[in-house]
ZALOTOR-19482 format. One record per residue: residue number from 0; x, y, z of N, C-alpha, C, CB in turn. Coordinates in steps of 0.001 Angstrom, whole numbers, plus 500000, padded with zeros to 6 digits. Glycine has a CB too. Layout:
BEGIN
NODE  resi     n.u     n.v     n.w    ca.u    ca.v    ca.w     c.u     c.v     c.w    cb.u    cb.v    cb.w
NODE   NUM       X       Y       Z       X       Y       Z       X       Y       Z       X       Y       Z
...
END
This chain:
BEGIN
NODE  resi     n.u     n.v     n.w    ca.u    ca.v    ca.w     c.u     c.v     c.w    cb.u    cb.v    cb.w
NODE     0  316684  747102  059587  316529  746422  058311  315245  745624  058326  317734  745511  058016
NODE     1  314378  745778  057302  313129  745042  057239  313342  743629  056774  312156  745734  056335
NODE     2  312283  742839  056818  312356  741475  056326  312639  741494  054829  311051  740708  056632
NODE     3  313323  740446  054355  313724  740441  052952  312535  740514  052015  314532  739208  052648
NODE     4  311374  739898  052391  310236  739938  051493  309599  741306  051423  309219  738934  051913
NODE     5  309972  742222  052299  309430  743577  052263  310313  744538  051480  309243  744093  053665
NODE     6  311443  744076  051004  312329  744954  050256  312066  744792  048768  313807  744657  050584
NODE     7  312093  745890  047986  311797  745795  046571  312687  744808  045841  311922  747134  045942
NODE     8  313940  744675  046262  314856  743819  045527  314687  742353  045800  316232  744198  045829
NODE     9  313817  741955  046713  313740  740544  047039  312328  740047  047292  314574  740269  048226
NODE    10  311375  740376  046386  310039  739876  046581  309865  738533  045898  309022  740868  046067
NODE    11  308665  737932  046086  308340  736754  045326  308111  737163  043882  307107  736036  045909
NODE    12  308196  736212  042974  307894  736509  041577  308935  735933  040663  307786  737997  041356
NODE    13  308624  735929  039394  309482  735328  038386  310659  736254  038096  308687  735032  037093
NODE    14  311853  735744  038185  313056  736513  037933  313656  736109  036592  314074  736316  039067
NODE    15  314149  737068  035834  314803  736770  034570  316211  736266  034799  314824  737997  033674
NODE    16  316762  735616  033795  318123  735094  033917  319107  736139  033427  318290  733775  033122
NODE    17  320058  736496  034277  321111  737413  033879  320741  738872  033978  321517  737120  032507
NODE    18  319492  739190  034325  319071  740587  034418  318407  740829  035756  318114  740956  033266
NODE    19  318492  742059  036224  317780  742426  037430  316333  742719  037096  318435  743631  038108
NODE    20  315595  743135  038088  314219  743533  037843  313216  742556  038404  313990  743694  036385
NODE    21  311941  742950  038299  310814  742162  038775  309869  741906  037616  310081  742876  039939
NODE    22  309192  740772  037649  308214  740502  036608  306951  741325  036866  307882  738990  036545
NODE    23  306213  741604  035802  304968  742367  035864  303897  741570  035120  305141  743808  035247
NODE    24  302746  741370  035762  301655  740614  035146  300343  741381  035280  301528  739214  035789
NODE    25  299660  741569  034165  298360  742228  034132  297344  741237  033601  298395  743521  033260
NODE    26  296241  741101  034330  295210  740142  033951  293856  740827  033928  295193  738941  034916
NODE    27  293317  740996  032726  291994  741582  032570  291851  742963  033159  290992  740700  033179
NODE    28  292856  743803  032979  292860  745126  033621  291968  746105  032866  294293  745681  033704
NODE    29  291071  746719  033621  290181  747751  033092  290331  748988  033973  288684  747257  033047
NODE    30  290569  750141  033350  290681  751413  034082  289694  752410  033485  292146  751979  034024
NODE    31  289068  753180  034363  288101  754173  033913  288432  755557  034444  286702  753776  034342
NODE    32  288056  756556  033657  288041  757946  034102  286574  758359  034078  288951  758893  033183
NODE    33  285927  758264  035235  284493  758469  035239  283822  757344  034471  284130  759836  034637
NODE    34  283043  757692  033456  282374  756682  032634  283236  756223  031462  281057  757226  032114
NODE    35  284312  756946  031210  285187  756609  030082  286063  755426  030436  286057  757813  029681
NODE    36  286026  754397  029626  286873  753226  029807  288181  753466  029061  286162  751925  029303
NODE    37  289229  753842  029801  290496  754215  029181  291369  753008  028870  291247  755166  030078
NODE    38  291274  751960  029675  292025  750718  029471  291019  749581  029488  293144  750514  030571
NODE    39  291056  748726  028464  290001  747735  028267  290572  746311  028244  289243  748022  026963
NODE    40  290442  745622  029344  290767  744199  029397  292183  743847  028995  289840  743461  028537
NODE    41  293154  744594  029476  294548  744358  029083  295123  743117  029758  295406  745575  029422
NODE    42  295752  742282  028958  296490  741102  029421  297945  741294  029010  295891  739759  028824
NODE    43  298852  741172  029964  300264  741388  029656  301143  740676  030658  300593  742879  029636
NODE    44  302187  740005  030159  303204  739409  031015  304563  739931  030586  303158  737856  030953
NODE    45  305268  740512  031529  306601  741059  031281  307578  740331  032191  306645  742611  031524
NODE    46  308575  739706  031604  309559  738976  032393  310479  739945  033120  310376  738031  031501
NODE    47  311044  739496  034212  312007  740319  034953  313175  740688  034049  312515  739576  036216
NODE    48  313502  741972  034017  314608  742444  033200  314243  742742  031762  315688  741451  033221
NODE    49  313004  742465  031358  312582  742723  029980  312309  744210  029787  311324  741895  029628
NODE    50  312505  744683  028551  312287  746086  028210  311149  746169  027195  313592  746742  027645
NODE    51  310089  746871  027565  308880  746954  026750  308624  748399  026348  307666  746382  027508
NODE    52  308433  748633  025049  308040  749950  024546  306539  749945  024287  308828  750321  023248
NODE    53  305837  750947  024817  304405  751118  024587  304202  752292  023639  303638  751344  025927
NODE    54  303607  752029  022489  303355  753072  021499  301857  753229  021306  304049  752744  020152
NODE    55  301488  754238  020529  300072  754485  020257  299784  755969  020279  299185  753759  021273
NODE    56  298628  756340  019780  298259  757747  019690  297939  758307  021075  297057  757929  018749
NODE    57  297949  759622  021178  297550  760274  022427  296106  759903  022771  297704  761816  022315
NODE    58  295873  759628  024055  294539  759271  024489  294189  757807  024335  293568  760069  023754
NODE    59  295175  756981  023956  294884  755563  023735  294925  754741  025015  295859  754990  022745
NODE    60  295368  755334  026131  295368  754630  027405  296736  754268  027954  294586  753410  027270
NODE    61  297791  754677  027277  299144  754279  027670  299513  754809  029049  300154  754770  026645
NODE    62  299327  756107  029262  299698  756708  030550  298841  756147  031678  299556  758239  030493
NODE    63  297554  755972  031433  296684  755397  032457  297154  754005  032842  295233  755346  031968
NODE    64  297586  753214  031865  298074  751868  032149  299327  751916  033028  298371  751120  030839
NODE    65  300262  752801  032707  301467  752928  033537  301113  753362  034944  302449  753926  032917
NODE    66  300211  754317  035075  299819  754808  036393  299128  753717  037213  298898  756021  036252
NODE    67  298412  752830  036533  297790  751717  037241  298838  750744  037759  296804  750991  036330
NODE    68  299852  750461  036944  300940  749582  037391  301662  750206  038574  301935  749308  036240
NODE    69  301895  751507  038501  302594  752208  039573  301767  752250  040858  302941  753624  039132
NODE    70  300447  752260  040709  299573  752360  041868  298933  753717  042020  300329  752038  043097
NODE    71  299169  754631  041075  298580  755966  041142  297124  755955  040687  299386  756943  040289
NODE    72  296779  755034  039797  295389  754866  039383  294898  753588  040072  295241  754786  037789
NODE    73  294292  753769  041236  293987  752614  042081  292620  751991  041813  294066  753017  043515
NODE    74  291746  752707  041155  290414  752164  040880  290451  751443  039535  289326  753295  040879
NODE    75  290702  750149  039602  290748  749359  038380  290138  747990  038648  292201  749223  037859
NODE    76  289772  747341  037574  289299  745963  037643  290401  745051  037120  287978  745772  036828
NODE    77  290384  743796  037536  291417  742864  037115  292513  742770  038154  291999  743279  035776
NODE    78  293679  742346  037713  294794  742102  038624  296081  742654  038044  294943  740605  038912
NODE    79  296837  743353  038889  298154  743869  038519  299145  743371  039558  298162  745442  038427
NODE    80  300088  742568  039123  301089  742003  040019  302479  742485  039621  301027  740462  040005
NODE    81  303234  742937  040589  304641  743292  040398  305447  742412  041342  304906  744833  040669
NODE    82  306328  741607  040792  307075  740674  041626  306173  739708  042365  307922  741426  042611
NODE    83  305010  739393  041776  304071  738482  042393  303175  739096  043438  304798  737383  042992
NODE    84  303253  740399  043639  302479  741061  044695  301480  742035  044110  303405  741788  045665
NODE    85  300297  742067  044708  299262  742993  044294  299443  744353  044946  297895  742434  044623
NODE    86  298428  745214  044792  298523  746581  045325  297146  747029  045770  299105  747567  044265
NODE    87  296589  746304  046763  295246  746612  047234  295240  747213  048636  294400  745367  047212
NODE    88  296243  746917  049435  296285  747414  050811  297294  748548  050926  296639  746278  051795
NODE    89  297263  749264  052051  298206  750359  052279  299645  749848  052309  297876  751083  053590
NODE    90  299854  748683  052912  301205  748126  052982  301717  747751  051597  301230  746900  053899
NODE    91  300841  747160  050776  301245  746798  049417  301497  748043  048574  300175  745920  048754
NODE    92  300697  749073  048800  300904  750332  048086  302249  750935  048447  299778  751325  048399
NODE    93  302619  750936  049715  303913  751466  050133  305045  750662  049504  304035  751452  051667
NODE    94  304891  749343  049463  305919  748497  048833  306040  748800  047348  305594  747008  049036
NODE    95  304887  748979  046672  304894  749256  045233  305626  750557  044932  303459  749323  044692
NODE    96  305477  751549  045788  306158  752832  045571  307675  752669  045625  305705  753861  046618
NODE    97  308154  751748  046464  309592  751499  046526  310068  750605  045387  309953  750869  047856
NODE    98  309196  749699  044959  309576  748715  043946  309610  749297  042542  308625  747552  043982
NODE    99  308881  750407  042319  308744  750986  040981  309291  752406  040930  307281  750977  040547
NODE   100  310219  752645  040013  310650  754007  039720  309732  754616  038674  312116  754032  039239
NODE   101  309676  755942  038604  308690  756635  037764  309288  757868  037140  307455  757014  038574
NODE   102  309167  757971  035828  309523  759195  035098  308246  759709  034444  310663  758932  034020
NODE   103  307646  760792  034971  306381  761287  034415  306596  762010  033100  305691  762216  035406
NODE   104  305521  762077  032308  305589  762753  031019  305731  764254  031185  304359  762438  030194
NODE   105  304934  764823  032077  304981  766266  032329  305301  766479  033802  303628  766963  031941
NODE   106  306588  766461  034140  306960  766596  035557  306410  767877  036155  308478  766564  035717
NODE   107  305793  767754  037314  305213  768920  037978  306257  769634  038824  304021  768505  038850
NODE   108  306281  770952  038725  307210  771722  039546  306720  771820  040987  307403  773120  038960
NODE   109  305412  771671  041189  304853  771731  042536  304580  773164  042966  305792  771065  043525
NODE   110  303799  773301  044021  303465  774631  044528  304560  775199  045415  302162  774583  045295
NODE   111  305406  774337  045928  306467  774777  046814  307797  774745  046063  306526  773893  048085
NODE   112  308756  775556  046479  310026  775657  045743  310931  774447  045972  310763  776926  046149
NODE   113  310543  773287  045440  311365  772086  045524  312659  772302  044746  310599  770851  044984
NODE   114  313775  772018  045374  315055  772149  044703  315368  770878  043912  316170  772445  045720
NODE   115  316130  771053  042852  316495  769905  042024  317240  768857  042848  317355  770354  040834
NODE   116  318073  769295  043767  318785  768362  044624  317861  767570  045521  319782  769095  045457
NODE   117  316776  768201  045954  315782  767496  046771  315025  766468  045936  314795  768495  047401
NODE   118  314792  766781  044668  314183  765815  043763  315071  764581  043631  313934  766448  042383
NODE   119  316363  764795  043452  317294  763675  043346  317326  762858  044635  318697  764181  043010
NODE   120  317314  763542  045780  317374  762856  047074  316151  761985  047309  317507  763867  048201
NODE   121  315016  762351  046717  313784  761584  046919  313845  760213  046259  312595  762356  046380
NODE   122  314884  759953  045486  315045  758642  044847  315358  757548  045852  316144  758699  043805
NODE   123  315900  757932  046998  316332  756952  047986  317813  756660  047933  315579  755688  047804
NODE   124  318468  757078  046864  319919  756905  046723  320489  758196  046166  320272  755684  045794
NODE   125  320558  759260  046995  320939  760576  046496  322334  760641  045886  320852  761558  047598
NODE   126  323275  759883  046415  324632  759922  045875  324658  759403  044442  325585  759101  046754
NODE   127  324007  758266  044214  323972  757692  042868  323201  758582  041901  323348  756301  042901
NODE   128  322115  759177  042389  321339  760081  041541  322149  761315  041178  320042  760491  042241
NODE   129  322929  761822  042124  323755  763004  041861  324834  762694  040838  324393  763516  043156
NODE   130  325431  761517  040930  326435  761111  039945  325807  761034  038558  327062  759750  040328
NODE   131  324618  760443  038471  323920  760353  037191  323587  761741  036647  322640  759525  037341
NODE   132  323180  762666  037528  322879  764028  037094  324118  764686  036499  322343  764863  038269
NODE   133  325264  764443  037115  326508  764980  036589  326810  764442  035203  327650  764665  037524
NODE   134  326619  763156  035017  326875  762547  033713  325917  763037  032647  326787  761049  033816
NODE   135  324710  763431  033081  323705  763921  032143  323791  765428  031930  322325  763556  032632
NODE   136  324778  766066  032551  325014  767480  032320  324190  768435  033142  324787  767770  030933
NODE   137  323529  767936  034209  322706  768819  035036  323139  768775  036504  321229  768431  034915
NODE   138  324316  768254  036747  324792  768140  038118  324973  769472  038817  326073  767404  038137
NODE   139  325235  770517  038069  325445  771832  038660  324176  772589  038964  326279  772645  037767
NODE   140  323027  771963  038742  321746  772643  038922  321031  772213  040189  320859  772392  037735
NODE   141  321708  771500  041070  321057  770922  042245  320441  771972  043170  322049  770096  043019
NODE   142  320993  773175  043213  320487  774203  044114  319400  775070  043489  321616  775074  044568
NODE   143  319015  774751  042285  317980  775545  041615  316598  774937  041834  318276  775653  040111
NODE   144  315578  775776  041994  314203  775253  042071  313852  774519  040778  313184  776405  042333
NODE   145  313138  773418  040888  312806  772660  039690  311956  773492  038731  312073  771371  040065
NODE   146  311172  774436  039274  310353  775283  038419  311150  776212  037532  309433  776082  039250
NODE   147  312438  776405  037823  313273  777290  037016  314023  776538  035919  314260  778020  037903
NODE   148  313896  775212  035890  314617  774420  034899  313851  774379  033576  314854  772994  035422
NODE   149  314593  774246  032501  313954  774059  031203  313360  772650  031143  314971  774288  030037
NODE   150  312530  772402  030136  311935  771083  029991  312974  769984  029866  311032  771059  028797
NODE   151  314013  770248  029074  315068  769253  028899  315867  769021  030167  315994  769674  027792
NODE   152  316161  770100  030889  316904  769959  032150  316100  769164  033171  317259  771343  032725
NODE   153  314803  769459  033267  313963  768754  034232  313835  767279  033859  312571  769407  034312
NODE   154  313753  767006  032558  313658  765617  032127  314940  764856  032480  313388  765542  030612
NODE   155  316080  765516  032324  317343  764878  032706  317410  764652  034217  318536  765735  032249
NODE   156  316874  765589  034987  316846  765411  036440  315997  764201  036830  316304  766677  037122
NODE   157  314858  764047  036176  314010  762895  036475  314670  761601  036018  312641  763049  035809
NODE   158  315419  761652  034941  316166  760474  034511  317220  760108  035549  316824  760717  033142
NODE   159  317935  761117  036059  318932  760870  037104  318271  760343  038367  319716  762152  037417
NODE   160  317092  760872  038712  316358  760369  039874  316001  758903  039680  315084  761200  040117
NODE   161  315613  758527  038453  315275  757132  038166  316477  756225  038381  314760  756989  036731
NODE   162  317660  756695  038004  318884  755924  038260  319041  755700  039759  320134  756652  037684
NODE   163  318757  756747  040545  318823  756617  041997  317798  755637  042532  318626  757962  042647
NODE   164  316587  755651  041962  315549  754709  042399  315990  753267  042184  314236  754971  041648
NODE   165  316610  753002  041045  317096  751649  040760  318214  751286  041729  317591  751537  039297
NODE   166  319110  752237  041992  320187  751982  042947  319639  751705  044341  321148  753167  042990
NODE   167  318482  752308  044669  317863  752111  045984  317068  750818  046069  316960  753276  046309
NODE   168  316934  750102  044955  316281  748802  044992  315048  748649  044140  315927  748497  046349
NODE   169  314647  749678  043388  313484  749536  042517  313753  748446  041477  313145  750886  041823
NODE   170  312755  747584  041267  312916  746499  040310  312211  746741  038996  312422  745236  040901
NODE   171  311381  747796  038936  310646  748160  037726  310789  749656  037512  309142  747750  037825
NODE   172  310997  750066  036273  311032  751482  035936  309949  751754  034906  312432  751906  035402
NODE   173  309062  752691  035238  307972  753104  034363  308283  754508  033866  306589  753054  035102
NODE   174  308369  754671  032562  308775  755956  031998  307771  756390  030935  310200  755870  031399
NODE   175  307272  757611  031070  306252  758143  030161  306865  759236  029302  305028  758689  030949
NODE   176  307164  758918  028060  307788  759845  027108  309049  760482  027697  306788  760940  026700
NODE   177  310029  759691  028126  311196  760248  028814  312162  761011  027930  311929  759164  029478
NODE   178  311969  760973  026604  312887  761692  025720  312203  762842  024977  313497  760729  024718
NODE   179  310947  763129  025313  310151  764073  024516  310719  765483  024496  308748  764120  025041
NODE   180  311319  765947  025589  311801  767326  025667  313274  767467  025302  311578  767863  027054
NODE   181  313875  766392  024792  315309  766390  024517  315592  766505  023026  315950  765126  025070
NODE   182  316775  767047  022696  317199  767067  021305  317669  765667  020908  318325  768117  021080
NODE   183  318079  765506  019661  318422  764173  019160  319527  763527  019987  318849  764252  017700
NODE   184  320577  764284  020277  321683  763728  021059  321216  763348  022458  322843  764732  021144
NODE   185  320363  764199  023041  319840  763900  024367  318938  762683  024371  319092  765082  024905
NODE   186  318171  762498  023299  317327  761318  023186  318164  760051  023146  316452  761408  021945
NODE   187  319231  760074  022374  320115  758909  022294  320736  758606  023653  321218  759140  021249
NODE   188  321164  759651  024344  321783  759473  025656  320782  758902  026655  322343  760805  026171
NODE   189  319572  759454  026670  318557  758983  027602  318176  757537  027310  317321  759877  027538
NODE   190  318042  757193  026031  317702  755820  025662  318788  754851  026104  317484  755709  024152
NODE   191  320027  755268  025971  321142  754420  026392  321112  754200  027897  322481  755043  025975
NODE   192  320871  755265  028654  320811  755143  030112  319667  754222  030527  320642  756530  030765
NODE   193  318485  754447  029981  317309  753693  030394  317447  752207  030095  316076  754241  029711
NODE   194  317936  751878  028902  317991  750477  028507  319211  749749  029060  317984  750373  027009
NODE   195  320112  750467  029715  321273  749815  030314  321074  749531  031803  322506  750674  030116
NODE   196  319985  750036  032385  319741  749826  033811  319313  748382  034076  318667  750805  034325
NODE   197  319760  747786  035196  319399  746407  035527  318008  746339  036142  320427  745800  036485
NODE   198  316999  746554  035311  315642  746739  035812  314660  746338  034715  315404  748215  036268
NODE   199  313444  745998  035083  312373  745804  034115  311877  747179  033673  311207  744947  034718
NODE   200  311756  747395  032372  311428  748718  031843  310138  748663  031037  312578  749256  030973
NODE   201  309200  749538  031385  308013  749798  030568  308049  751274  030222  306669  749404  031318
NODE   202  308202  751573  028929  308389  752956  028518  307390  753329  027432  309821  753182  028026
NODE   203  306605  754368  027694  305732  754951  026683  306578  755876  025831  304523  755714  027328
NODE   204  306540  755681  024527  307422  756480  023682  306891  756582  022258  308823  755886  023672
NODE   205  307174  757720  021632  306988  757898  020199  308342  757926  019492  306200  759189  019911
NODE   206  309392  757725  020247  310764  757776  019743  311130  756396  019188  311766  758215  020871
NODE   207  311304  756296  017880  311591  755007  017256  312923  754433  017722  311592  755147  015746
NODE   208  313899  755316  017960  315204  754838  018434  315076  754225  019825  316231  755989  018453
NODE   209  314239  754840  020670  313998  754299  022001  313318  752939  021893  313139  755269  022839
NODE   210  312293  752853  021064  311571  751587  020900  312474  750498  020342  310365  751779  019983
NODE   211  313392  750879  019445  314269  749886  018826  315218  749251  019836  315067  750524  017703
NODE   212  315495  749940  020933  316380  749406  021962  315658  748440  022901  316987  750542  022762
NODE   213  314341  748379  022800  313568  747523  023693  313435  746115  023124  312185  748123  023940
NODE   214  313064  745182  023988  312910  743791  023569  311615  743573  022790  312944  742873  024781
NODE   215  310570  744292  023172  309285  744170  022492  308641  745538  022369  308353  743197  023242
NODE   216  307852  745701  021315  307063  746918  021141  305595  746535  021113  307467  747679  019839
NODE   217  304798  747178  021980  303366  746957  022052  302654  748253  021695  302946  746459  023460
NODE   218  301510  748127  021063  300740  749299  020652  299395  749310  021358  300545  749320  019125
NODE   219  299019  750475  021871  297689  750653  022454  296824  751453  021497  297774  751357  023833
NODE   220  295589  751015  021363  294605  751724  020547  293257  751557  021214  294578  751193  019070
NODE   221  292624  752678  021542  291309  752681  022193  291296  751795  023434  290231  752214  021212
NODE   222  292397  751852  024195  292470  751138  025466  292869  749683  025376  291180  751220  026132
NODE   223  293066  749174  024171  293438  747765  024005  294894  747658  023565  292510  747067  022977
NODE   224  295492  746535  023910  296934  746342  023706  297173  745215  022720  297645  746040  025044
NODE   225  298120  745443  021789  298526  744374  020888  300022  744456  020648  297756  744451  019554
NODE   226  300627  743293  020380  302071  743255  020166  302379  743597  018722  302651  741871  020530
NODE   227  303372  744475  018531  303790  744884  017198  305039  744129  016776  304038  746393  017150
NODE   228  306015  744060  017691  307275  743354  017370  307948  742926  018659  308236  744256  016529
END
């Protein structure tokens, strides 16, 4: 067992009352793709357990911002803190990967035949992820390669994996269009699952029902962030 400060569930940082999760703070964050400035001076404070919807047109910087919080876009200016901790060293990067769950917009099947069950196991809490997969109607697909799943099935698998990540101790969940490949009933189900988890949620979405379940809605335009509601 590692020291308590090294576990995602017990870092320094501002904790919300009555909710799980970790606080997230962005100060003057700038992200670039080559010469293109995709995120421009973003300032944001998210309380532990708060649910934030990020809206805006394609190409406005939403996905880049989530990837920067997650640690996948590491070349940025400014400061990104999760639970009071930065992400500049290898040790901090490893901690950030455990502290943050991730639902990508376009899940990659990979070059190797990854099985759906192996995807669930990578959450860190395979039993909980498998239970969630069953509830989402994809529990019987664990032995199938992820590349053979439909878009909706794969999205449900990633949602179930996210449940496992939270069960394993993730304090933040970052989700990029998690309902895009689902029908109306599936969108409602996914929104219910995501907003009921004891975690801080940042979700990129064009789904008004998903946004309505969040505490705040923020809009990105040309890399800048503003609060809508």
